C-alpha positions in Angstrom: 34.6 13.1 -23.2 31.8 12.2 -25.6 29.1 9.7 -24.7 27.4 7.5 -27.3 23.9 8.4 -28.2 21.5 5.7 -26.9 18.1 5.6 -28.6 15.2 6.0 -26.1 12.1 3.9 -26.7 8.9 5.8 -27.0 7.1 6.3 -23.8 3.3 6.5 -23.3 1.9 8.1 -20.2 -1.1 6.3 -18.9 -3.7 7.5 -16.4 -6.5 5.9 -14.4 -8.9 6.3 -17.3 -6.8 4.1 -19.6 -6.8 0.4 -19.3 -4.1 -2.2 -20.1 -4.3 -6.0 -20.3 -2.6 -8.5 -18.1 0.0 -9.3 -20.7 0.7 -5.6 -21.4 1.2 -5.0 -17.6 3.6 -8.0 -17.4 5.6 -6.8 -20.4 5.8 -3.2 -19.1 7.0 -4.3 -15.7 9.0 -7.4 -16.7 7.0 -9.7 -14.4 5.2 -12.9 -14.8 1.4 -13.2 -14.7 1.8 -15.2 -11.4 3.5 -12.2 -9.8 0.6 -9.9 -10.9 -1.9 -12.5 -9.6 -0.1 -12.5 -6.2 -0.3 -8.7 -6.1 -4.0 -8.9 -6.8 -4.4 -11.4 -4.0 -2.4 -9.2 -1.6 -4.7 -6.2 -2.5 -1.9 -4.2 -4.3 -3.8 -4.3 -7.6 -7.5 -4.2 -8.4 -8.2 -5.8 -11.8 -11.2 -4.8 -13.9 -12.9 -8.1 -14.7 -13.4 -11.4 -12.9 -11.2 -13.9 -14.7 -7.5 -14.0 -15.1 -7.2 -13.6 -18.8 -9.8 -10.9 -19.5 -8.3 -8.9 -16.6 -7.6 -5.3 -17.4 -5.9 -2.8 -15.1 -5.8 0.9 -14.8 -2.8 2.5 -16.4 -1.6 3.6 -13.0 -1.0 -0.1 -12.1 2.3 0.0 -14.0 3.8 2.4 -11.5 2.5 0.4 -8.5 3.9 -2.8 -9.9 7.3 -1.2 -10.6 7.5 0.2 -7.1 6.6 -3.2 -5.5 9.2 -5.0 -7.7 11.9 -2.5 -6.8 11.1 -2.9 -3.1 11.3 -6.7 -3.4 14.5 -6.8 -5.5 16.5 -4.0 -3.9 15.4 -4.3 -0.3 14.3 -7.9 -0.2 10.9 -6.9 1.2 8.2 -9.6 1.0 4.9 -8.9 -0.8 3.0 -7.9 2.3 5.7 -5.5 3.4 5.8 -4.0 -0.1 2.0 -3.6 0.0 2.3 -1.7 3.2 5.2 0.4 2.0 3.3 1.3 -1.2 0.3 2.3 0.8 2.4 4.6 3.0 4.2 6.1 0.0 0.9 6.9 -1.6 -0.4 8.5 1.6 2.7 10.7 1.8 2.3 11.8 -1.8 -1.3 12.6 -1.2 -0.5 14.6 1.9 2.3 16.5 0.1 -0.1 17.4 -2.7 -2.6 18.7 -0.1 0.1 20.8 1.5 1.2 22.2 -1.8 -2.5 23.0 -2.7 -3.2 24.7 0.7 0.0 26.8 0.4 -1.2 28.5 -2.7 
């Protein structure tokens, strides 16, 4: 069976050193600015800047927002629960990285 070829949009890998705007973050994660603002208030995201519109975020914020959105949509977790789950997931990743590094 042959499957149709689906064009893949270009992907840009961002790291902590790269910054994105609030609107870029909203587009990349298909969320509204109000949702991002709620994540900032919950401590999930830390914007660079003091006002809503000039806010900029580290490139790694896209991953964090996508995880939170997935937890909310698929598991019906509230924002506080998603923040806790995200923190625990990141701790697990850090510990696994330390284990891999110490095993070498």
